[in-house]
DRENBAKOL-34816 format. One record per residue (C-alpha): residue in one letter; residue number from 1; x, z, y. Coordinates in nm, 3 decimals. Layout:
+--------+-----+---------+---------+---------+
: residu : num :       x :       z :       y :
+--------+-----+---------+---------+---------+
:      A : NUM :       X :       Z :       Y :
...
+--------+-----+---------+---------+---------+
This chain:
+--------+-----+---------+---------+---------+
: residu : num :       x :       z :       y :
+--------+-----+---------+---------+---------+
:      M :   1 :   0.004 :  -0.007 :   0.017 :
:      R :   2 :   0.272 :  -0.090 :   0.263 :
:      N :   3 :   0.028 :  -0.313 :   0.473 :
:      P :   4 :  -0.183 :  -0.118 :   0.712 :
:      G :   5 :  -0.457 :  -0.376 :   0.649 :
:      W :   6 :  -0.515 :  -0.187 :   0.331 :
:      I :   7 :  -0.567 :   0.187 :   0.513 :
:      L :   8 :  -0.854 :   0.036 :   0.760 :
:      V :   9 :  -0.991 :  -0.111 :   0.479 :
:      I :  10 :  -1.004 :   0.221 :   0.317 :
:      I :  11 :  -1.069 :   0.419 :   0.633 :
:      G :  12 :  -1.401 :   0.184 :   0.682 :
:      L :  13 :  -1.498 :   0.222 :   0.317 :
:      L :  14 :  -1.513 :   0.606 :   0.365 :
:      I :  15 :  -1.706 :   0.598 :   0.662 :
:      T :  16 :  -1.930 :   0.375 :   0.550 :
:      G :  17 :  -1.965 :   0.635 :   0.237 :
:      I :  18 :  -2.003 :   0.897 :   0.472 :
:      G :  19 :  -2.283 :   0.737 :   0.669 :
:      V :  20 :  -2.467 :   0.657 :   0.338 :
:      V :  21 :  -2.466 :   1.003 :   0.240 :
:      W :  22 :  -2.600 :   1.121 :   0.543 :
:      L :  23 :  -2.886 :   0.908 :   0.546 :
:      F :  24 :  -2.983 :   1.009 :   0.161 :
:      A :  25 :  -2.892 :   1.391 :   0.192 :
:      P :  26 :  -3.257 :   1.515 :   0.241 :
:      S :  27 :  -3.379 :   1.304 :  -0.035 :
:      I :  28 :  -3.145 :   1.477 :  -0.271 :
:      P :  29 :  -3.305 :   1.802 :  -0.421 :
:      L :  30 :  -3.040 :   2.005 :  -0.462 :
:      F :  31 :  -2.819 :   1.913 :  -0.211 :
:      G :  32 :  -2.777 :   2.250 :  -0.003 :
:      K :  33 :  -3.028 :   2.440 :  -0.158 :
:      L :  34 :  -2.797 :   2.565 :  -0.459 :
:      P :  35 :  -2.762 :   2.932 :  -0.557 :
:      G :  36 :  -2.496 :   3.078 :  -0.326 :
:      D :  37 :  -2.639 :   2.893 :   0.001 :
:      I :  38 :  -2.655 :   3.070 :   0.226 :
:      R :  39 :  -2.988 :   3.099 :   0.424 :
:      I :  40 :  -3.121 :   3.378 :   0.705 :
:      D :  41 :  -3.482 :   3.292 :   0.852 :
:      R :  42 :  -3.591 :   3.549 :   1.136 :
:      E :  43 :  -3.886 :   3.497 :   1.368 :
:      N :  44 :  -3.650 :   3.340 :   1.616 :
:      F :  45 :  -3.368 :   3.291 :   1.446 :
:      R :  46 :  -3.215 :   3.033 :   1.194 :
:      F :  47 :  -2.899 :   3.028 :   1.016 :
:      Y :  48 :  -2.800 :   2.817 :   0.739 :
:      F :  49 :  -2.461 :   2.796 :   0.592 :
:      P :  50 :  -2.414 :   2.561 :   0.195 :
:      L :  51 :  -2.087 :   2.788 :   0.069 :
:      T :  52 :  -2.186 :   2.657 :  -0.255 :
:      T :  53 :  -2.280 :   2.260 :  -0.159 :
:      C :  54 :  -1.923 :   2.289 :   0.037 :
:      I :  55 :  -1.752 :   2.398 :  -0.278 :
:      L :  56 :  -1.895 :   2.163 :  -0.506 :
:      L :  57 :  -1.853 :   1.876 :  -0.255 :
:      S :  58 :  -1.432 :   1.997 :  -0.230 :
:      L :  59 :  -1.397 :   1.968 :  -0.607 :
:      L :  60 :  -1.594 :   1.624 :  -0.629 :
:      L :  61 :  -1.352 :   1.503 :  -0.340 :
:      T :  62 :  -1.086 :   1.634 :  -0.459 :
:      G :  63 :  -1.126 :   1.521 :  -0.784 :
:      I :  64 :  -1.160 :   1.168 :  -0.663 :
:      M :  65 :  -0.844 :   1.146 :  -0.439 :
:      W :  66 :  -0.697 :   1.295 :  -0.768 :
:      L :  67 :  -0.813 :   0.964 :  -1.022 :
:      V :  68 :  -0.712 :   0.765 :  -0.686 :
:      R :  69 :  -0.364 :   0.874 :  -0.657 :
:      Y :  70 :  -0.317 :   0.883 :  -1.061 :
:      F :  71 :  -0.441 :   0.520 :  -1.092 :
:      S :  72 :  -0.246 :   0.422 :  -0.788 :
:      Q :  73 :   0.092 :   0.491 :  -0.956 :
+--------+-----+---------+---------+---------+
């Protein structure tokens, strides 16, 4: 991958992938509603932190990056 054009292609695909996930995330049934996600609802206050969802996404992206690095050698 010495050609900078490939880097731009990969960045473009990543941005497109993020956009697709952003569009379809509300329709994914378990996305953001897993056990371990922190949700506090009060009368005038709402706090939500998807802890478990963030950990699972991190593991998924780490695995994908590992596979890309493994097969690119």
